[in-house]
N, C-alpha and C positions, 0 to 999 in steps of 0.2 A: 613562213614565219607567218603562224596563226593570229586570230585576234582577239582581242574579249570589247565588250561592251564601255561604257567608263557615263555611268548616269552620275547629272548635276542634275539640282534643282535651283532656278529662277523665276522671282515673279516676275509675269510678263514683259510689265514696263521693262526692266533690270534688259533681259537679255533683250530685247528688241534695242535698245539704245545700244547697247556693247554692239548689238548685230550691225547697225547703222555706222556705227564706229568704222568695226573691222569692216565695214562691204568701202568705205574711202579709203583703205589699205590693198581692195581687191581680195581680199579674202573671208571666208567662215567663219563661224564661234567654231566648229569643229576641226577648221586647219590651221584656225589662230592657239588652240594648246594642243596642239599634236606639235607649232615649231615653237611654245613655249617648254614643252615637255622635254623636246630634245635639244635643247639649248642649257638645259637644267642638267643633265646628264649630263651632256661634252663639259661643261664651262664649271662642272659643281657649286653651281651661283647660281640664286634665284632675282634672276633681271627686272628685280623690283626696285622704285623706287617712292619711299615713305615719305617723301618730303613737298609733293605735289601741292599745289595750290587750286582751287577751284576755278575754272573758266572763265574770266571776268569779263563782263558784256562788253561788247562795243558802245564805247562812250562817245557821243557830236558833240563834235568844236561847238564853243558856246559862242553867240551871238559876234562878241566883241573881238573872239579868237580869229573869227573869220573875216571881221572886219579890219581886226591889225594888217593877217595874210593881205586880204587885199590891198591894201596902203602900199606893204612892201612889194609886192607884184610889180603895184602900178608905180614904182618909182616916190611917190607921196611919203618920204622918209626923210626922215634928218641925220645928216651924220655927223657927231663930234670926237673933234683929235685925241680926245684923253677923255678921263670919266669927269677929272675935274667941271670939264665943261658941262657934259652931264649933267652929272652935282645939278652947278651952278643955274642953267637952265629950266629947273624944277624947285630950285629954290623961290 
């Protein structure tokens, strides 16, 4: 089987970011495109989702949340029998 070259242009930052993600999967850019092309050919479907969201940065828990977790882990909590008792405690 003969092969042909297929050239694409990316800006350097995009290509590097793409290559970094693929490296996490153990793939190179050419390998990923070959896999993509073979899947499209075999399935007749373009395997892309257009409803993705930007990666959200990890948010550190607030000090108040960390304190509440510590109190819970140390058994420093109040247990209420039911919702009415809980509401009464805060009135």
